[in-house]
N, C-alpha and C positions, 0 to 999 in steps of 0.2 A: 391522741392529739395529732392533728394534721397541720403542718406548717409549710405546706406546699408553696414553693417559690418565695418564701419569706426571706427578706434580706436585712430589714431594719430592726432586728431584735437581738437581745442578748441571749444566745443559745445556752449559756451557762445556767440560766433560770430553769431550764428543763430538769436539771439535777435535783431541784426541790420537789419535783413531782414523783416522790418515791414509790407510789403505788401504781404508776403508769404501766399499762399493759400493751398499748399500741402507740407507736410513734412513727409518723411519716415526715421525713425531711427531704422528700423528693424535690430536686432542683433548687435546693438551698445552697448557698455559696459556702460550703463547709468542707474541710478536709480532716478536721480534728473531732473525734467523738468522745472526748473526755467527759462531756455532759451526761453520758449514759452510765458512767461509773456509779454504782450504788442503786441503779434502777433494778432491783432484784426481782420484780414482778414482770418486767418487760418480756413479752412473748413475740410480738410482731414489730419488725423494724424495716422500714422502707427508706432506701438510700439512693434511689434512681436519680441519675443526673448530678450527683454530688462529686466532689473530688477526693472522696475517701479511698485510700490505697492500702491501708493496713488493717489487720484484724485485731490488733492488740486490745482495744477497748471492747469490741464485740465479744472477745473471748472471756471477758470478766462477767458477762451476763450469766444468769443461772437458768433461765427458763425459755431461751430462744426457741421458737417453734417455726417462725416464718421470716425469711430475709429476702429482700428484693434489692438487687445490685446492678441492674441494667445501666449502661452508660456511665460506669465508674471505673477508675483505674483498678479497683479491687477485683472487678469482674475478669480482668485480664491476668491476674496474679494467681497462678495455680497453686503455688506454695501456701499463700495466705488462705485460699479457699480450702485447701486440705486441712489446715489447722482448724478452721471453723467446722468442717465436717467431722473431724475427730472429736471435738468437744461436744458437738450437737448432732450425733448421727441420725436422729429422727427428724431433724428440722428440714423443712422445705426451703430450698435455696433456689431462687429464680433469677435468671438473667433475661429480662423481658418476659416473654411468654414461655420461654424454655426453662423447664425444671432441670437443674443440674443433677447429673447422676454420677455417683462416685464409685 
């Protein structure tokens, strides 16, 4: 599901899409990712241009394979990125066109 630039929605409704594998929240006005808790099939998560700064909800995922974090506070937080890498060592994590290497 792609919610690119959506601002007039209740993001908590996403949590009801329990079999969701792809979620793009690019440029949505969010900083809280509690809506992804319980999305055990989520593999691809796009957060470009959001205000997400912490990895805590991302770390609850089970199958993360691809994460896009360009233009987010999270992209500048090396400690949080290391937590993500440790949990998902095979995941592709991108800051724009640059794949992060750990």
